[in-house]
Phi, psi and omega in degrees: 000125175269141176238128179239120179250119182245133175253136184273322177222143182298143178081356182255118184271341180258052179267185179295124174241153183231136173240133175247121188256128178244128179295137186295150181293146177069031177303143179292150178296128182273160174287152180279047180213142177261159186289327178294344182268001185296318182299314177302314181296321180295321181292311175301324176298316177296320180296312178297323180295318180294323178293319178298314175300326176298308179303315179296315179295329176295316178295321178296316182289324175297331176291329181268340182228186180251033182302138185283150179301339182300334183291345182302320176295321176295324176298317181290321175298318177297316179300322174299315180296314181292316184293327180290319180290315184302308184297317183299313179301316177295325182297312185300321186275000182064030182278354173269004173295140186303320182298327181284321183299342185277342180267093191290329177299306178299326181289318179297320176301315180294319175302313179300313178296318180290322180290324176291323174297315185295315182290328176299309177301312180306312179295325173295323179290320182292320179288323175292331183266000179056048178245019185291334178295321182285333174231091187301157181295328186288318178299320177295319177297318180295317180299318179293316185288320179296318180301312182302315183294314182297320185291314178302310178297323178296324177289325177296319177296314183299317180296315178304310180291323180292324173296316174300314180297330175279314178299317180259009173059047181273341183289142177285149178206150182275173180283131179231162166247129180261129177236122189220153170250015172269162175312134175285085178215150182283359179246005182224164176075203185279338192301313180301318183299315177302315180295324187289331178276359173099000179287142174260102184280094185286326181228141175224116182258141175272120180285123183290156176295148175298337181288345180282345176101178182279339181298314179300320182300313182293325173298318181299311180301320181293319183295320181297312184297323179293323179280337183273328189287133178076004182255180176265025175297122183263339181205154180242121182248128173248124175248117185199167179285129182297343180299338180265026190296328178293320177288320180299318178299320180289322180293320176295317177307323179286350179263008181289347178286349173266141178279007181278137176295143177243126181242152182243124180250110182280147174228169177096189188298316183282357183294332180300331184294328184285346179276348185280150175294152182232150172218163180273134174235085186072236177262012187243140176275131184249127177257132189273101181287315182226130177263159174293161185291336179230146177279170183302317182296313182297320177295323176299311181301314181292321175294324177295315178301317179302313183295311180293319184292312180297314181300315181292326184289321184293319185289313187286328181266010180304314176304315175303313181299323175296322173297319182291322177298320174300310186293325179291322183290325177282334188275319180205163183280149175129177180295157174287313182263148181248128173248137178218143177285130182231156180270119182248214182304127176060028179076008179286132176278152179207162180270113182269145183254133176211154168292140179291126179238003184231171177271352179241159181239067186283135179204163179098211190285349178228114181224125181261126180285160181289150180242171181300325175237105189228118181293343179283344180283129175287171181297313177286328178303318181298319179294320185290317177296319183300315184266003180064010178300330182297346179271351186291335171297350177290353172298329178291324170301321179295314178296324176289338181098358177282342179222172174237165175295326179232135177167179177300139177290138177280152178242158176300148187303316178304318182284328182300314184292329180284323181291328181291331179282332190265322187254130174288139179068015182300320187293344178294343180295335181281008180280349177228169182290145170290155186245157167295327174215174185196174178303322179293321183294319181284000170256017176092358182275073179236165175073200189296160179236081189284335187240164178292322178301320179293318181285329174296319177298317179300313177299324177299317176292321177298312179296321178297321179298318180298316179290333182244029189298147173197151177301327180293324178289323174302314177298321176294325178289321178295324179288324184275347178299316177297329172298316181291323178299320177293336180287323181067033178288134175054022183255109175204000000 
């Protein structure tokens, strides 16, 4: 690498500086693909993989049955529908970004979710159009499992190739001119990233400070134009602090004589703003400073799971619920169900349903939590609280939408206000719906919270759950909940 340092005016050490980069002799051969094309390649790979899975499943199914060859056209048509929905869902979630393709676990999770949704839609469409005879269920199942297997294997291969391409700088890249206000070093700024992605930085100019005036800026633009004109430079990249935008805008305006695209890479304190998602708000660009804990698709999946799970649970457990109702009525006087105001999603209060386990119905500004030996608890109530059966009426809350099957457990409004003052970040729990069970509960955080340490521990688990939510995590919590109930920790 040759370095040329040119001073525009004597005595000024922050002048325009120029670095000329020459590719080393005997440079390794690059792959015929650019980093910016990875997203398109991944999309095309998924489309081809799903169509290939359909073809394979057709031949496998025909080997086992006497399915007519005419069904081949239906299989290809189904593959086109599934692949279009699958790719669209992943594209909306941003899962084709190269940085996301490197996270295999999230990729597999997204692939399973999108593929499941696509096949549910396909099955619903086939049933409504009465074409199930033309495309048998067995062929559809073979198609689904083959697609899942090939897509997961494909994700592992894409990650491996992407890591190899980045670590060994295998990606092809065009010639660019870099203009930066950062220190000129091969270890800082944008330069290492550009080299890793395969770009060849033919010229590197130092952006002068605005205090030097417009003359220095014009000299820089003239030098950039001189080097770019008639060359094979494909792009000009400007790396600078957005606080200098007035100067940068004037500088870029002087480069308009070139047909070369100019890109801006922000650095400094304001650069974080450019990493945020944006959307149009009328004629104004709106920057998303904070996103919700769940996307629209994730909320839809969670709500669908709540409706199906709560509905099935109420039907299956209806004999048990009837026995509990009868036992409560025979044991003590009073209503079967106990209602209490709890703090829910976004701080909204709602009435929670529980089987009555005490002789009192406490609600309002003063609520005393249950103790290990509590005279208020009825004979049947001790058994209900021990087994957590008293919580089952909250399945009605889940159907109504005020609760979810899995989430942070809600507390009485009076206690919620106290905890909010004592525990830092306690209010973050309200970013999602409260749950019938949760990550904290399967780790033994059940029952009363007599100390600040006990509620802090519960909040830590709840916040971890919110930050790491997935449908798979919800399923794992639901499976582990009965085991925790049988252990009976802190339940009284």
